[in-house]
Biopython code that builds the backbone (N, CA, C, O; Angstrom):
import numpy as np
from Bio.PDB.StructureBuilder import StructureBuilder

atoms = [
    (1, "MET", "N", (5.096, 8.917, 21.720)),
    (1, "MET", "CA", (4.619, 9.828, 20.699)),
    (1, "MET", "C", (3.399, 9.254, 19.975)),
    (1, "MET", "O", (2.466, 9.984, 19.639)),
    (2, "TYR", "N", (3.417, 7.916, 19.734)),
    (2, "TYR", "CA", (2.288, 7.280, 19.063)),
    (2, "TYR", "C", (0.993, 7.474, 19.850)),
    (2, "TYR", "O", (-0.063, 7.738, 19.276)),
    (3, "LEU", "N", (1.093, 7.339, 21.163)),
    (3, "LEU", "CA", (-0.104, 7.459, 22.001)),
    (3, "LEU", "C", (-0.687, 8.861, 21.940)),
    (3, "LEU", "O", (-1.906, 9.031, 21.917)),
    (4, "ILE", "N", (0.178, 9.859, 21.913)),
    (4, "ILE", "CA", (-0.304, 11.248, 21.850)),
    (4, "ILE", "C", (-1.012, 11.511, 20.529)),
    (4, "ILE", "O", (-2.062, 12.153, 20.504)),
    (5, "ILE", "N", (-0.452, 11.024, 19.444)),
    (5, "ILE", "CA", (-1.073, 11.220, 18.128)),
    (5, "ILE", "C", (-2.443, 10.558, 18.085)),
    (5, "ILE", "O", (-3.416, 11.165, 17.639)),
    (6, "ILE", "N", (-2.518, 9.323, 18.545)),
    (6, "ILE", "CA", (-3.806, 8.613, 18.517)),
    (6, "ILE", "C", (-4.803, 9.269, 19.464)),
    (6, "ILE", "O", (-5.985, 9.375, 19.137)),
    (7, "PHE", "N", (-4.344, 9.711, 20.629)),
    (7, "PHE", "CA", (-5.260, 10.369, 21.568)),
    (7, "PHE", "C", (-5.841, 11.639, 20.954)),
    (7, "PHE", "O", (-7.044, 11.877, 21.061)),
    (8, "LEU", "N", (-5.013, 12.452, 20.316)),
    (8, "LEU", "CA", (-5.500, 13.688, 19.698)),
    (8, "LEU", "C", (-6.451, 13.391, 18.540)),
    (8, "LEU", "O", (-7.453, 14.084, 18.360)),
    (9, "CYS", "N", (-6.134, 12.364, 17.761)),
    (9, "CYS", "CA", (-7.055, 11.954, 16.702)),
    (9, "CYS", "C", (-8.378, 11.472, 17.304)),
    (9, "CYS", "O", (-9.446, 11.736, 16.751)),
    (10, "GLY", "N", (-8.307, 10.770, 18.431)),
    (10, "GLY", "CA", (-9.506, 10.279, 19.096)),
    (10, "GLY", "C", (-10.398, 11.403, 19.595)),
    (10, "GLY", "O", (-11.622, 11.322, 19.495)),
    (11, "VAL", "N", (-9.788, 12.450, 20.130)),
    (11, "VAL", "CA", (-10.572, 13.615, 20.561)),
    (11, "VAL", "C", (-11.300, 14.223, 19.364)),
    (11, "VAL", "O", (-12.477, 14.573, 19.455)),
    (12, "GLY", "N", (-10.593, 14.343, 18.251)),
    (12, "GLY", "CA", (-11.224, 14.864, 17.037)),
    (12, "GLY", "C", (-12.336, 13.963, 16.533)),
    (12, "GLY", "O", (-13.388, 14.443, 16.111)),
    (13, "ASN", "N", (-12.106, 12.655, 16.576)),
    (13, "ASN", "CA", (-13.132, 11.709, 16.125)),
    (13, "ASN", "C", (-14.391, 11.798, 16.976)),
    (13, "ASN", "O", (-15.502, 11.787, 16.447)),
    (14, "PHE", "N", (-14.222, 11.886, 18.294)),
    (14, "PHE", "CA", (-15.399, 11.998, 19.156)),
    (14, "PHE", "C", (-16.132, 13.319, 18.919)),
    (14, "PHE", "O", (-17.362, 13.352, 18.961)),
    (15, "ALA", "N", (-15.406, 14.396, 18.674)),
    (15, "ALA", "CA", (-16.050, 15.690, 18.406)),
    (15, "ALA", "C", (-16.833, 15.639, 17.092)),
    (15, "ALA", "O", (-17.966, 16.115, 17.020)),
    (16, "MET", "N", (-16.221, 15.058, 16.054)),
    (16, "MET", "CA", (-16.935, 14.936, 14.771)),
    (16, "MET", "C", (-18.122, 13.993, 14.897)),
    (16, "MET", "O", (-19.180, 14.239, 14.317)),
    (17, "HIS", "N", (-17.948, 12.924, 15.647)),
    (17, "HIS", "CA", (-19.022, 11.948, 15.849)),
    (17, "HIS", "C", (-20.228, 12.608, 16.523)),
    (17, "HIS", "O", (-21.370, 12.419, 16.106)),
    (18, "LYS", "N", (-19.951, 13.377, 17.563)),
    (18, "LYS", "CA", (-21.034, 14.051, 18.275)),
    (18, "LYS", "C", (-21.722, 15.079, 17.376)),
    (18, "LYS", "O", (-22.949, 15.180, 17.374)),
    (19, "ALA", "N", (-20.939, 15.836, 16.617)),
    (19, "ALA", "CA", (-21.523, 16.843, 15.727)),
    (19, "ALA", "C", (-22.404, 16.198, 14.666)),
    (19, "ALA", "O", (-23.474, 16.715, 14.342)),
    (20, "MET", "N", (-21.959, 15.079, 14.130)),
    (20, "MET", "CA", (-22.768, 14.406, 13.114)),
    (20, "MET", "C", (-24.033, 13.804, 13.715)),
    (20, "MET", "O", (-25.096, 13.865, 13.097)),
    (21, "LEU", "N", (-23.934, 13.224, 14.911)),
    (21, "LEU", "CA", (-25.128, 12.648, 15.529)),
    (21, "LEU", "C", (-26.149, 13.715, 15.906)),
    (21, "LEU", "O", (-27.350, 13.449, 15.885)),
    (22, "GLU", "N", (-25.701, 14.896, 16.245)),
    (22, "GLU", "CA", (-26.622, 15.965, 16.625)),
    (22, "GLU", "C", (-27.166, 16.733, 15.430)),
    (22, "GLU", "O", (-28.037, 17.587, 15.592)),
    (23, "SER", "N", (-26.666, 16.443, 14.234)),
    (23, "SER", "CA", (-27.202, 17.106, 13.050)),
    (23, "SER", "C", (-28.569, 16.496, 12.731)),
    (23, "SER", "O", (-28.903, 15.403, 13.190)),
    (24, "ASP", "N", (-29.328, 17.208, 11.956)),
    (24, "ASP", "CA", (-30.659, 16.722, 11.574)),
    (24, "ASP", "C", (-30.661, 16.111, 10.179)),
    (24, "ASP", "O", (-31.691, 16.100, 9.505)),
    (25, "HIS", "N", (-29.534, 15.613, 9.755)),
    (25, "HIS", "CA", (-29.438, 15.018, 8.422)),
    (25, "HIS", "C", (-30.199, 13.697, 8.404)),
    (25, "HIS", "O", (-30.061, 12.899, 9.331)),
    (26, "PRO", "N", (-31.004, 13.450, 7.361)),
    (26, "PRO", "CA", (-31.815, 12.227, 7.328)),
    (26, "PRO", "C", (-30.992, 10.935, 7.314)),
    (26, "PRO", "O", (-31.412, 9.937, 7.900)),
    (27, "LEU", "N", (-29.845, 10.937, 6.664)),
    (27, "LEU", "CA", (-29.006, 9.746, 6.628)),
    (27, "LEU", "C", (-28.497, 9.395, 8.021)),
    (27, "LEU", "O", (-28.466, 8.223, 8.397)),
    (28, "ILE", "N", (-28.101, 10.398, 8.778)),
    (28, "ILE", "CA", (-27.614, 10.171, 10.137)),
    (28, "ILE", "C", (-28.763, 9.726, 11.039)),
    (28, "ILE", "O", (-28.582, 8.849, 11.884)),
    (29, "ALA", "N", (-29.937, 10.320, 10.866)),
    (29, "ALA", "CA", (-31.091, 9.926, 11.676)),
    (29, "ALA", "C", (-31.453, 8.460, 11.443)),
    (29, "ALA", "O", (-31.803, 7.746, 12.383)),
    (30, "GLU", "N", (-31.368, 8.013, 10.190)),
    (30, "GLU", "CA", (-31.667, 6.613, 9.884)),
    (30, "GLU", "C", (-30.622, 5.675, 10.500)),
    (30, "GLU", "O", (-30.967, 4.641, 11.070)),
    (31, "ALA", "N", (-29.350, 6.045, 10.379)),
    (31, "ALA", "CA", (-28.284, 5.216, 10.951)),
    (31, "ALA", "C", (-28.376, 5.189, 12.473)),
    (31, "ALA", "O", (-28.155, 4.150, 13.094)),
    (32, "ARG", "N", (-28.701, 6.326, 13.071)),
    (32, "ARG", "CA", (-28.834, 6.398, 14.526)),
    (32, "ARG", "C", (-29.949, 5.480, 14.998)),
    (32, "ARG", "O", (-29.822, 4.835, 16.039)),
    (33, "GLY", "N", (-31.039, 5.416, 14.244)),
    (33, "GLY", "CA", (-32.143, 4.525, 14.601)),
    (33, "GLY", "C", (-31.729, 3.063, 14.543)),
    (33, "GLY", "O", (-32.123, 2.270, 15.398)),
    (34, "SER", "N", (-30.936, 2.703, 13.538)),
    (34, "SER", "CA", (-30.466, 1.318, 13.418)),
    (34, "SER", "C", (-29.545, 0.943, 14.572)),
    (34, "SER", "O", (-29.634, -0.160, 15.113)),
    (35, "PHE", "N", (-28.656, 1.870, 14.947)),
    (35, "PHE", "CA", (-27.747, 1.588, 16.058)),
    (35, "PHE", "C", (-28.504, 1.476, 17.368)),
    (35, "PHE", "O", (-28.155, 0.653, 18.214)),
    (36, "ARG", "N", (-29.532, 2.286, 17.549)),
    (36, "ARG", "CA", (-30.297, 2.212, 18.796)),
    (36, "ARG", "C", (-31.002, 0.880, 18.940)),
    (36, "ARG", "O", (-31.093, 0.333, 20.039)),
    (37, "LYS", "N", (-31.501, 0.358, 17.833)),
    (37, "LYS", "CA", (-32.171, -0.940, 17.897)),
    (37, "LYS", "C", (-31.189, -2.041, 18.251)),
    (37, "LYS", "O", (-31.512, -2.944, 19.023)),
    (38, "ALA", "N", (-29.993, -1.970, 17.689)),
    (38, "ALA", "CA", (-29.020, -3.049, 17.864)),
    (38, "ALA", "C", (-28.181, -2.905, 19.134)),
    (38, "ALA", "O", (-27.937, -3.895, 19.824)),
    (39, "LEU", "N", (-27.740, -1.691, 19.450)),
    (39, "LEU", "CA", (-26.768, -1.508, 20.528)),
    (39, "LEU", "C", (-27.194, -0.552, 21.639)),
    (39, "LEU", "O", (-26.424, -0.300, 22.565)),
    (40, "GLY", "N", (-28.379, -0.033, 21.559)),
    (40, "GLY", "CA", (-28.823, 0.906, 22.581)),
    (40, "GLY", "C", (-28.523, 2.350, 22.188)),
    (40, "GLY", "O", (-27.955, 2.602, 21.125)),
    (41, "PRO", "N", (-28.901, 3.288, 23.037)),
    (41, "PRO", "CA", (-28.797, 4.705, 22.660)),
    (41, "PRO", "C", (-27.364, 5.212, 22.500)),
    (41, "PRO", "O", (-27.141, 6.194, 21.792)),
    (42, "TYR", "N", (-26.404, 4.575, 23.133)),
    (42, "TYR", "CA", (-25.020, 5.036, 23.045)),
    (42, "TYR", "C", (-24.126, 4.033, 22.320)),
    (42, "TYR", "O", (-22.912, 4.022, 22.525)),
    (43, "GLY", "N", (-24.709, 3.207, 21.489)),
    (43, "GLY", "CA", (-23.967, 2.163, 20.802)),
    (43, "GLY", "C", (-22.875, 2.681, 19.895)),
    (43, "GLY", "O", (-21.785, 2.110, 19.855)),
    (44, "SER", "N", (-23.140, 3.749, 19.166)),
    (44, "SER", "CA", (-22.118, 4.268, 18.257)),
    (44, "SER", "C", (-20.945, 4.876, 19.033)),
    (44, "SER", "O", (-19.799, 4.799, 18.592)),
    (45, "TYR", "N", (-21.236, 5.476, 20.186)),
    (45, "TYR", "CA", (-20.147, 5.993, 21.022)),
    (45, "TYR", "C", (-19.304, 4.850, 21.595)),
    (45, "TYR", "O", (-18.086, 4.974, 21.720)),
    (46, "ILE", "N", (-19.950, 3.750, 21.936)),
    (46, "ILE", "CA", (-19.232, 2.597, 22.468)),
    (46, "ILE", "C", (-18.304, 2.017, 21.405)),
    (46, "ILE", "O", (-17.158, 1.675, 21.697)),
    (47, "LEU", "N", (-18.803, 1.906, 20.162)),
    (47, "LEU", "CA", (-17.955, 1.419, 19.079)),
    (47, "LEU", "C", (-16.780, 2.363, 18.829)),
    (47, "LEU", "O", (-15.656, 1.914, 18.608)),
    (48, "GLU", "N", (-17.037, 3.653, 18.864)),
    (48, "GLU", "CA", (-15.968, 4.647, 18.684)),
    (48, "GLU", "C", (-14.921, 4.519, 19.798)),
    (48, "GLU", "O", (-13.721, 4.618, 19.545)),
    (49, "PHE", "N", (-15.385, 4.300, 21.018)),
    (49, "PHE", "CA", (-14.458, 4.136, 22.134)),
    (49, "PHE", "C", (-13.606, 2.882, 21.975)),
    (49, "PHE", "O", (-12.402, 2.914, 22.230)),
    (50, "PHE", "N", (-14.225, 1.770, 21.552)),
    (50, "PHE", "CA", (-13.460, 0.540, 21.368)),
    (50, "PHE", "C", (-12.429, 0.668, 20.254)),
    (50, "PHE", "O", (-11.344, 0.092, 20.342)),
    (51, "MET", "N", (-12.758, 1.416, 19.210)),
    (51, "MET", "CA", (-11.769, 1.671, 18.150)),
    (51, "MET", "C", (-10.582, 2.439, 18.716)),
    (51, "MET", "O", (-9.430, 2.111, 18.432)),
    (52, "LEU", "N", (-10.869, 3.466, 19.519)),
    (52, "LEU", "CA", (-9.803, 4.261, 20.124)),
    (52, "LEU", "C", (-8.976, 3.424, 21.095)),
    (52, "LEU", "O", (-7.747, 3.485, 21.077)),
    (53, "ALA", "N", (-9.639, 2.651, 21.933)),
    (53, "ALA", "CA", (-8.920, 1.825, 22.908)),
    (53, "ALA", "C", (-8.025, 0.796, 22.217)),
    (53, "ALA", "O", (-6.890, 0.579, 22.639)),
    (54, "ALA", "N", (-8.526, 0.170, 21.170)),
    (54, "ALA", "CA", (-7.719, -0.810, 20.443)),
    (54, "ALA", "C", (-6.510, -0.143, 19.799)),
    (54, "ALA", "O", (-5.405, -0.683, 19.847)),
    (55, "ALA", "N", (-6.709, 1.015, 19.203)),
    (55, "ALA", "CA", (-5.588, 1.724, 18.583)),
    (55, "ALA", "C", (-4.549, 2.119, 19.632)),
    (55, "ALA", "O", (-3.348, 2.017, 19.384)),
    (56, "LEU", "N", (-5.005, 2.570, 20.802)),
    (56, "LEU", "CA", (-4.067, 2.936, 21.866)),
    (56, "LEU", "C", (-3.305, 1.710, 22.383)),
    (56, "LEU", "O", (-2.107, 1.799, 22.650)),
    (57, "ILE", "N", (-3.971, 0.596, 22.524)),
    (57, "ILE", "CA", (-3.316, -0.626, 22.998)),
    (57, "ILE", "C", (-2.249, -1.079, 21.999)),
    (57, "ILE", "O", (-1.126, -1.404, 22.385)),
    (58, "PHE", "N", (-2.609, -1.098, 20.717)),
    (58, "PHE", "CA", (-1.645, -1.529, 19.709)),
    (58, "PHE", "C", (-0.487, -0.538, 19.584)),
    (58, "PHE", "O", (0.654, -0.944, 19.361)),
    (59, "ALA", "N", (-0.772, 0.756, 19.726)),
    (59, "ALA", "CA", (0.304, 1.753, 19.672)),
    (59, "ALA", "C", (1.233, 1.599, 20.868)),
    (59, "ALA", "O", (2.442, 1.795, 20.743)),
    (60, "ASN", "N", (0.685, 1.255, 22.008)),
    (60, "ASN", "CA", (1.506, 1.028, 23.197)),
    (60, "ASN", "C", (2.425, -0.171, 23.014)),
    (60, "ASN", "O", (3.487, -0.244, 23.633)),
    (61, "MET", "N", (2.023, -1.103, 22.172)),
    (61, "MET", "CA", (2.856, -2.260, 21.863)),
    (61, "MET", "C", (3.908, -1.921, 20.803)),
    (61, "MET", "O", (4.731, -2.767, 20.454)),
    (62, "GLY", "N", (3.883, -0.693, 20.295)),
    (62, "GLY", "CA", (4.875, -0.250, 19.317)),
    (62, "GLY", "C", (4.502, -0.492, 17.872)),
    (62, "GLY", "O", (5.363, -0.445, 16.993)),
    (63, "MET", "N", (3.237, -0.748, 17.613)),
    (63, "MET", "CA", (2.808, -1.024, 16.236)),
    (63, "MET", "C", (2.489, 0.285, 15.513)),
    (63, "MET", "O", (1.467, 0.917, 15.779)),
    (64, "ILE", "N", (3.365, 0.681, 14.607)),
    (64, "ILE", "CA", (3.161, 1.909, 13.833)),
    (64, "ILE", "C", (1.935, 1.795, 12.931)),
    (64, "ILE", "O", (1.320, 2.803, 12.584)),
    (65, "SER", "N", (1.578, 0.563, 12.550)),
    (65, "SER", "CA", (0.411, 0.381, 11.691)),
    (65, "SER", "C", (-0.872, 0.860, 12.364)),
    (65, "SER", "O", (-1.794, 1.304, 11.680)),
    (66, "SER", "N", (-0.947, 0.779, 13.684)),
    (66, "SER", "CA", (-2.146, 1.268, 14.375)),
    (66, "SER", "C", (-2.257, 2.781, 14.260)),
    (66, "SER", "O", (-3.359, 3.315, 14.136)),
    (67, "VAL", "N", (-1.126, 3.475, 14.301)),
    (67, "VAL", "CA", (-1.140, 4.933, 14.148)),
    (67, "VAL", "C", (-1.574, 5.298, 12.733)),
    (67, "VAL", "O", (-2.386, 6.202, 12.539)),
    (68, "ILE", "N", (-1.031, 4.590, 11.751)),
    (68, "ILE", "CA", (-1.395, 4.866, 10.361)),
    (68, "ILE", "C", (-2.875, 4.579, 10.135)),
    (68, "ILE", "O", (-3.582, 5.386, 9.532)),
    (69, "PHE", "N", (-3.343, 3.427, 10.621)),
    (69, "PHE", "CA", (-4.757, 3.073, 10.458)),
    (69, "PHE", "C", (-5.665, 4.109, 11.110)),
    (69, "PHE", "O", (-6.640, 4.550, 10.501)),
    (70, "TYR", "N", (-5.355, 4.500, 12.338)),
    (70, "TYR", "CA", (-6.235, 5.424, 13.049)),
    (70, "TYR", "C", (-6.172, 6.819, 12.425)),
    (70, "TYR", "O", (-7.168, 7.542, 12.438)),
    (71, "ALA", "N", (-5.028, 7.202, 11.886)),
    (71, "ALA", "CA", (-4.932, 8.493, 11.193)),
    (71, "ALA", "C", (-5.775, 8.478, 9.916)),
    (71, "ALA", "O", (-6.455, 9.457, 9.608)),
    (72, "VAL", "N", (-5.731, 7.378, 9.179)),
    (72, "VAL", "CA", (-6.561, 7.255, 7.978)),
    (72, "VAL", "C", (-8.045, 7.252, 8.360)),
    (72, "VAL", "O", (-8.864, 7.870, 7.681)),
    (73, "TYR", "N", (-8.380, 6.570, 9.426)),
    (73, "TYR", "CA", (-9.764, 6.550, 9.938)),
    (73, "TYR", "C", (-10.220, 7.962, 10.310)),
    (73, "TYR", "O", (-11.359, 8.339, 10.032)),
    (74, "THR", "N", (-9.344, 8.736, 10.931)),
    (74, "THR", "CA", (-9.676, 10.108, 11.304)),
    (74, "THR", "C", (-9.889, 10.983, 10.072)),
    (74, "THR", "O", (-10.820, 11.786, 10.032)),
    (75, "VAL", "N", (-9.034, 10.828, 9.078)),
    (75, "VAL", "CA", (-9.179, 11.593, 7.836)),
    (75, "VAL", "C", (-10.490, 11.220, 7.144)),
    (75, "VAL", "O", (-11.170, 12.096, 6.608)),
    (76, "ALA", "N", (-10.854, 9.943, 7.147)),
    (76, "ALA", "CA", (-12.125, 9.511, 6.553)),
    (76, "ALA", "C", (-13.311, 10.107, 7.308)),
    (76, "ALA", "O", (-14.278, 10.544, 6.684)),
    (77, "ASN", "N", (-13.253, 10.132, 8.636)),
    (77, "ASN", "CA", (-14.315, 10.759, 9.425)),
    (77, "ASN", "C", (-14.411, 12.246, 9.135)),
    (77, "ASN", "O", (-15.504, 12.802, 9.034)),
    (78, "CYS", "N", (-13.256, 12.883, 9.003)),
    (78, "CYS", "CA", (-13.228, 14.321, 8.711)),
    (78, "CYS", "C", (-13.845, 14.591, 7.336)),
    (78, "CYS", "O", (-14.613, 15.540, 7.176)),
    (79, "ALA", "N", (-13.513, 13.768, 6.355)),
    (79, "ALA", "CA", (-14.084, 13.927, 5.020)),
    (79, "ALA", "C", (-15.601, 13.715, 5.046)),
    (79, "ALA", "O", (-16.343, 14.455, 4.401)),
    (80, "ALA", "N", (-16.055, 12.716, 5.781)),
    (80, "ALA", "CA", (-17.493, 12.459, 5.879)),
    (80, "ALA", "C", (-18.211, 13.621, 6.555)),
    (80, "ALA", "O", (-19.283, 14.033, 6.113)),
    (81, "ALA", "N", (-17.628, 14.146, 7.616)),
    (81, "ALA", "CA", (-18.239, 15.292, 8.298)),
    (81, "ALA", "C", (-18.261, 16.518, 7.393)),
    (81, "ALA", "O", (-19.247, 17.253, 7.364)),
    (82, "PHE", "N", (-17.184, 16.737, 6.661)),
    (82, "PHE", "CA", (-17.129, 17.873, 5.745)),
    (82, "PHE", "C", (-18.202, 17.759, 4.674)),
    (82, "PHE", "O", (-18.903, 18.730, 4.388)),
    (83, "ILE", "N", (-18.336, 16.571, 4.080)),
    (83, "ILE", "CA", (-19.355, 16.368, 3.045)),
    (83, "ILE", "C", (-20.746, 16.542, 3.630)),
    (83, "ILE", "O", (-21.607, 17.166, 3.009)),
    (84, "LEU", "N", (-20.972, 16.003, 4.805)),
    (84, "LEU", "CA", (-22.288, 16.100, 5.436)),
    (84, "LEU", "C", (-22.668, 17.548, 5.716)),
    (84, "LEU", "O", (-23.795, 17.957, 5.437)),
    (85, "PHE", "N", (-21.746, 18.323, 6.261)),
    (85, "PHE", "CA", (-22.073, 19.686, 6.665)),
    (85, "PHE", "C", (-21.966, 20.697, 5.537)),
    (85, "PHE", "O", (-22.560, 21.771, 5.630)),
    (86, "SER", "N", (-21.232, 20.393, 4.476)),
    (86, "SER", "CA", (-21.137, 21.334, 3.360)),
    (86, "SER", "C", (-22.285, 21.171, 2.381)),
    (86, "SER", "O", (-22.469, 22.021, 1.510)),
    (87, "ASN", "N", (-23.061, 20.104, 2.500)),
    (87, "ASN", "CA", (-24.136, 19.823, 1.580)),
    (87, "ASN", "C", (-25.508, 20.080, 2.189)),
    (87, "ASN", "O", (-26.492, 19.475, 1.764)),
    (88, "LYS", "N", (-25.589, 20.960, 3.169)),
    (88, "LYS", "CA", (-26.887, 21.264, 3.784)),
    (88, "LYS", "C", (-27.694, 22.201, 2.881)),
    (88, "LYS", "O", (-27.150, 23.115, 2.261)),
    (89, "HIS", "N", (-28.978, 21.954, 2.828)),
    (89, "HIS", "CA", (-29.867, 22.800, 2.031)),
    (89, "HIS", "C", (-30.759, 23.595, 2.921)),
    (89, "HIS", "O", (-31.583, 24.371, 2.436)),
]
sb = StructureBuilder()
sb.init_structure("model")
sb.init_model(0)
sb.init_chain("A")
sb.init_seg("    ")
for serial, (resi, resn, name, xyz) in enumerate(atoms, 1):
    if name == "N":
        sb.init_residue(resn, " ", resi, " ")
    sb.init_atom(name, np.array(xyz, "f"), 0.0, 1.0, " ", f" {name:<3s}", serial, name[0])
structure = sb.get_structure()
């Protein structure tokens, strides 16, 4: 059950991540430029994938804390996306 919850949260995180990266918000454009310099064009996706993979590995080991952490991370991403998209001018 833990794996299913984290997987579904991961799908949501990747969808929000892609939507935010494709927005024309200046804050996201600046952050995207910094990530490209440091990690290449897909660096933020790679970091997102490693977060998901680590959460899935720890959940497979039976650690409920990984589910709680990843759920809180998903809620934080959702709040950030909501603030970003509700404040467009």
